[in-house]
N, C-alpha and C positions, 0 to 999 in steps of 0.2 A: 790160220784158214786151215783146217784139218779136209785129209782128202784119202780116200782107201780106193787102191787098185787091186784087183782080183782079174787074174789071167786063166784062162782055158776052163771057162764055165758054161757048163753046158745049157744051151738055150732052153731047153724044156725045163730047168729048173727056175728060170725066170720068174717072175711076177706075168701076170697075162698081158699086162699094159706094155710091159717091156718087150715081150718077145711076139708081138703080132707083127705079122708079115715074115716071121724068119724062121727057117728051118729048124723044128725043135729038136733034130739029130747034131746040128751044127754046135760049134763052140764060140764064147765069147769073150771078149774083154771088157768087164765093167769098172767104171770108175764112179766113185761118189765123192762130191765136194760139196762140203757143207757152206752153204750161204751165209756171208757175214750177218751178224746179227745188229741192225743199226742201235738197238735198244743198248746194246752191250758197248758199242762204240760210244754212247753218249754217256756210258758210265765209266770212260776210261780215266785214269788218273792224270790231275792234271798237276803242272809245273808249280814249285812253292813260288817261283817268281810270279807266275799269273795269279796267283791268290793274293798275295800281297801289291800286285798292281790292280785288284780291285778297289783298293782303299784308294780314296784321291789324295792321300798325304805323302806318297811316295812317287818321286819323278823317275828313278831308276833304280836298277839294280844295287847300285852303291848306296842307294838310301837304305834300301831293305838290309844290305849287310851292317851298316851302321846301326840299324834300329837293332838287329839281331845280336850284335856286338855287345851293345848297350844291355840288353838285357841279361846277357850271359854275366858281364861283370856285375851288374847290381845283384843277381845270384849269389855270387862266387864272394862278393863284399858280405851278404846276409850269412853266408856260412861260416864264417871267420868267428 
């Protein structure tokens, strides 16, 4: 989450909608916090374990490890 805080900001320099009801000669502290974007949260990376878990043929992380290990051994054998 991104946040900006500005201290001692003249109220008269604030946008109209923010300075309503305030003395324009006064000073304020302004805090702006960017709200979380739900679309960005949906694009968050997912764990490899989860990706392999989407396939029906893996029952556990050990099964995933064994599969990856077998692929590495196969490719190491091909490189010889």
